[in-house]
N, C-alpha and C positions, 0 to 999 in steps of 0.2 A: 440249568440250561447250558452254561458254559462247560460244566463237567461232562455232560453227555456228548457235546461236540468234541471235546478234547479226547474222550475215550474212543470215539469213532475215528478220529484222526490217527491216534496211536495204533489202532488196529489196522488202519489202511493209510499209512503215511505217504504213499505214492500218489494219493488223490489230492491234487492242489485245490479242488473245490471245497473239500472238507477243511483245509487250512483257512481258506477265505471265510468259511462259515464261522470258525472259531474267532477269527479276528473281528468279524462283524458283531458277534455276540459280546465280545469284550468291550467293544466301543459302545454298544447299547447299554451294557451294564454300567459303564463309567458315566454315561449320560444320566441314567436313572439315579445313581448315587449322588451326582452333582445336584440334580433337582431336589433329591431328598434332603441334602444338606441345607438347601435354601428354604425348604418348606417346613421342615421339622424344627420346632423351637424348644421342645422338651429336652432338658440337659441329659437325662439318662438315655433317651433315644438318640440324641445327637452323638453321644459317646459311642453307642453301638454302631451307628452308621459310619463314624470316623474309623473305628477298628475294622469294619468290613471293607472300607475303602483301602486302607493300608494293606490288608490281607490280599485283596484282589490285585493290587499293584505288585505285591510279591509273587502272587500266583502267575500273573502275566509275565514277570521277569523269569520265573522258573520255567514256564512253558517255552519261552524263546530259547532258553538254555537247552532244553530237551530237543528242540528243533535243530539247534546247532550240532548237538551230538548225533542226532539221526543223520544229518547231512554228512558228518565225518564218517559215520559207519558206511553210508552209501558210497562215499568217495573211496574208502579203503577196499570195499568189495569190488567196485568197478575198475579202479586203477591198479590194484595190486593183486588181490586174491584171485579173481577170475583169470587175468592174463597169465600169472605165474602158474596157477593150477593147470591151465591148458598147456603151457610149455612143458611142464613135467610129464603130463600124460603123453604128449606127442613124442618126447625123448624116449620114454620107456617103451612105447609102442614101436619106435624105430629100432631100438636095441633088440626087441623080441623078433622083429622081422629080419634083422641081420644075422641072428644067431640061433634060429629055431631048428637048423639042420645039423649044426656042427657038434654042439655040446648039450646033452639032455639035462645035465645037472645045472648048467648055466641058464638054460631055458626055464627050468623049474624055479630057480631063484629070481629070475626076471619076472616070472609070473607072480611069485609071492610079493615082489616089490610093487608090482602094479596093483595087486590086491590090497596091500597095506595102504598105499597112497589113495586108491579109490575109496577104501573104507574111511580114511581120514577126511577126504573131501565130502563123503556122504554125511558124516556126522557134523562136519562144519556147516554144511547146508541145513541140516536139521537144527543145529544150534541157532543159526540165523533166523529160523522160523519160530522155534520154541523158546529160545533164550534159556534153555535148561542147562544147569551146571554139569549134569552127568553127560550130556551130549558133548560139551566142550572138553570134559575130561577124557572121554573116549577118543575124540579127535586128536588131543595132545598125545595120547598113548600111541596111536598109530603113527603120527608124524614124528614125534620125538624119540620113540623107542623102537618100534617095529621097522620103520623105514631105514634108519641108520644101521640097525642090526642086519637087515637083509643086504644092504650095500656092503657091509663088512664081509659077509659070506661070499658075495660076488667077487670081491677083491681077492679072497683066498682061492677061489676057483679059477679065476682068469689068470692071475699072476702075470699079467701083461701090462707093460707100461703104456701101451697104446690105448688101453681101455680106461685107464685111470682118469684122464682129463674129462671124459664123459661122466664118470661117477662123481668127480669133484664138482662138475657143473650141476649135477642132480642134487648133491648135498647143499650147494649154494642156493639153488632155487627152493629147495625144501626149507632151508633156514628162513628165506624171505617169506615163504608162505606161512611158516609158523609164526614169525614176528608179526605179520599182518593179522593173523588170527588172534594173537595176544592183544594187539591194539584194538581190534574190533571187540574182543571180549571185555577189555577195560572200558571201552566206550559204552558198551551195552550196560555194564555194571554201573557206571556213573549215571547213565540215563535212568536206569531203574531206581537207583538211590534217590535221584531228584524226584522221580514220580512218586516213590513210596514215602519219602520224608517231607516233600513239599506239596505236590499236587494233590495226593490222596489225603493229606492232613489239612491243608488250607481249605480245600473245597468243603468238607463237612463243617469246619469251623465257621466259614462264611455263612453257610446255610443255617447253622445254629444261631448265629448273631442276628441274621435277618428274621429268623423265626421268632426270636425274642422281641424284635421290634414289632413284628406282626401281632404277637400275643399281647404286647402292651397296648397296642392300638385297639385290638379286639376287646380287651378288658375295659378300656375306656368307653368303647362303643356299647358294651354290655351295661355299663353304668349309666350312660346317657340315653340308652335305648328306651327304658320306661318313661323317662321324662319327655323324650321326643314323642313317644306314643301318646301320652296324655295330652301334650300340646297339639298333636295331630288330630286327636279326637275332638278337642275343643274347637280347633279350626274347622273341622268337618261340620260340627254343629252350627258354627257361625256362618259357614258358607251356605248350609241348607236354609238357615233363617233368612239370610240375605237373598237367597234365590226365591223364597216364597214371597218376601216383600217386593222383590223386583217383578215377580209374576203378577202380583196384585196391581202394582203400579202400571205394568204394561197393559193389563186389561182396561184399567181406567183411562189410560192415554189412548188406547185403541177406540174407546167409545167417545170420549170428549174431544180428542184432538182434531178429528175431521170437522166437528162443529166449530171449534175455535178457528180453524184454518178457513172454513167456508164463509164465516161471518165477515172478516175484512175483505175477502175477495168479492163477495156479493152474489155468489152463485156457484154452481158446480164448476170445478176447474176444466172438466172435459168440454162443457158447453161453451165456456169462454174461449177455450183453445180452438174449437170449431169455428166460432165467430171470427176470431182473429185470423184464422187460416183463410176464410172466405174474403175478408177485407184485404189480406195480402195478395189474393188473386185478382183484386179489382172490383169485387162485388160490394158496393156501398149501400145496398138496399136492405140491410139487416134491420129487423125490428127488435126493439129492446123493451123489456117490461119495466116501465117507469116506477112501479111499486117496489121493485127490488134493486133499483139503480143506486147501489152503494159500493164503495170500495173500488176494486179493479173493474168490476162490471160497469160501474158508472163512468170510469175513465175510458173504457173501450167505447161506450156509447158516445161520450163527448168527442173522442178522437174520430169516430165515424162521421159525426155531423160536421166536424171541422174539415175533414177531408172532402166531404161533399161540397162545402162552400168553396174550398180552395180549388177543387177541380172545376167547379162551375165558373169561378172567376178566371181560371186559366183558359177555359173554352172561350169565354167572352173576349178576354184580352187577345187571345190568339186570332179570333175573327177580325178584331180591330187592327191588329198588327198586319194581318194579311191584306186588308183593304188599304191601309196606309202604305204598305210596301208596293201594292199594285199602282196606287196613285203616284208614288215616288218614281216607280219604274216608267209610267207614262210620261211624267214631267221630264225625267232624264232623257227619254227618247226624243221628246219635243226639243229639249235643249240641244241634244246632239244634232238634230236636223237643222236647227237654227245656226249652230256653230258651223256645220258643213256648208250652209248657204253663205254665211259670212266669209268663210274661208275662200269660197269660189269668187265672191265679189272682190275680196282683198287681192286675190291673184290677178283679176282683171285690171284693177286700179294699178297694181304694181307694174303690169305690162304696159299700160298707157304712160305711166311716169317714166319708164325706161325709154319708151319711144320719144317722149318729149325731151328727155335728157339728151338723146342722140341728136335731135333736131337742133337744140341749143348749142351742142358741141359743133355742129356744122356752121351755125351762124357765127360762133366765136372764131372759127377758122377763117370764114369770109371776111369778118371785121378785121381780123389780124392782117389779112392780105391787103385790104383797102388802106389800112393805116400804114402798112409798109410802102405801098405805091405812093401815097401822099407824101410820105417822108422823102422818098426818092425824088418826087417832083419838086419839092421844096429845095432840096439840095441842088437840083439841076437849075432851078430859077436863080438861086444865089450865085451859082457859077456863071449864068448868062448875064446877071447884073454886073458882075466883075468884068466880064468880057466887053460889055457895052461901055463901061467907064473907061476901059483901056482904049477902046476904038474911038470914043469921043475925044479923048486927049490926042489921039493920033491925027484925026482929021480936022481938029479944031472946030467942030460944029457943035456948039453947046446946045443949041435949040433942039437939034435932032436927037441928041443923046438924052436930053431931059425928057422928051416925049417917050422915047423908048424906055427910059428908066421908069417913068410913071406907069407905063403900060405893064411893065414886068412887076412893078411893085403891087399893082392891083391884083395881078394874077397870083402873086406870092401870098397876098392876104387871103385870097379865095382858097388857095391850097391849105393855108394854115387853118382856115375855118373848117375845111373838109376834114383835116387831120384831127381837129378837136372833136368834131362830131363823131368821127370813127372811134376815138378814145372813149367818148361817153357811151357809144353803143357797146364797146367792148366791156366797159365797167358794168353796164346794165346787164349784159349777157352773163358776166361772171356772177353777179348777184343772183340772177335768175337760176343759174346752174347750181349755186350753193343752196338756194331755196329748194330746188328739185332734189338735191342730195338729201336735205333734211327730211323732205316729204318721203323720199324713198326709204330712209332709215325708220321713219315712223310707220310706214307701211309694213316693213319687215317686222318691227315690234308688234304691230297689230296681228301679223300672220302668226308669230310665235305665241301671242296671247290666245289666238284662236285655236292653235294646236293644243295648248294647255287646257283651254276650256273644253275642247273635244275629248281630251284624255279624262278630265274630271267628270264629264258627262258620261263617258263609257264606264268609268269606275263606279259612278253613282248607279248606273243602270245595273252593273253586275252585283253591287251590294244589295240593291233592291230585289234583284232576282233571288239572291241567296236568302234574304230575309223571307221572301215569299215561300221558298222551298222549306226553310226551317219552320215556318208557320204551318205549312201543310203537314210536315212530319209531326209537329206538336199536336195538331188536331187528330192525326191517326193514333198517336200514343194515348191521348186523352180519351179517345173513343173506346179504349180497352177497359175503362172504368164504367161500371154499371151504376148510374145515379138514380134511376127510378124503375119501378116495376113495369 
């Protein structure tokens, strides 16, 4: 594989894709040899694989040397041979154009010079393609012998110093061209030596080594082949025997297994499936054969009867719940009405208490005014008594002053009595006002309690209504079950 790709690349070394193919095949070959080293345990085969690995490594190294020489050859052709050859041709053509009318002999020699140089370039080009030694030899003949010979003849004909620099330049360029050709020739020779001594030798050697590995493996396979064939025949017979036994057992299972399965179930699975499907849809009127009521069939029968009892109990309890909820709703409504009536009466009592409190407040104000007037009268009487005493002393009439004093004292006692009575009235009014305030607070508490009772009654009514609605929904759901034919 690698050798074919290398040959293709050497024949068309300008194609970079061919070089990539060679490198890829070398990488694949190295991977294969690495796996072979890991898998092959036989010493002789391992030695052959190791030799092949070393040779392929040397082959790869030689191939890259060839690539380097090819690149050198291309560089010499592109950078020296082609530019110098073009310059020589242009100079010779210019000399012919300049002297084609003056001197026929000079023109003839210039034509011979161009002929020799073009023949040299022709055989150089041919050598680059064929790499033939005779082509290189003919190119050297034209460039080393014929071209200098013609230039010497031109020097004799012209005998002009003005023409010599151009001829010297031609000789210099011709020498550069010849040196480049020699370098290319040596590069090609080195390349061909590597190809012939390395690539063309290592390739067959690696192929031979790998063929020996393959032959060794094939010989071992030929030895093991009959043994494997006998073993395979025995295994085939054993497989056939096991297949026949399995077929017989399969037939037996096909006959007896349904009976074994149907026995614990108590009936046909499809029949039980249909019954359970009807029960799942709410039809509890299924009839069961009590003679075959065993296993799963019996369990389904028991489940159906239990569901009937449960659904019937739910229906009865739902009716009772509905009735109880209705009664609770009626009681809650009556309680709500009573609470509303009590709230109205409490409001009226609170209004009356407020009015009585206002009246008591007025009485308190009047009593306070009377007490104030009595106090002022007492003060005036005391002042009058003092005046009388002073007057009696002035007129020295003890008897008159005593009578007047006695009269004022009596009046003062009456005023004190009135003042005490006013104070008692004020105290009584204050106590009555306090009692009214307590009654008012109690009335407010009763009003709040009535409000809470009203809220509780409303909540109870709502709860009773919700219970009634849930009971009706439960009855609707339970009606989906069919309990009797």
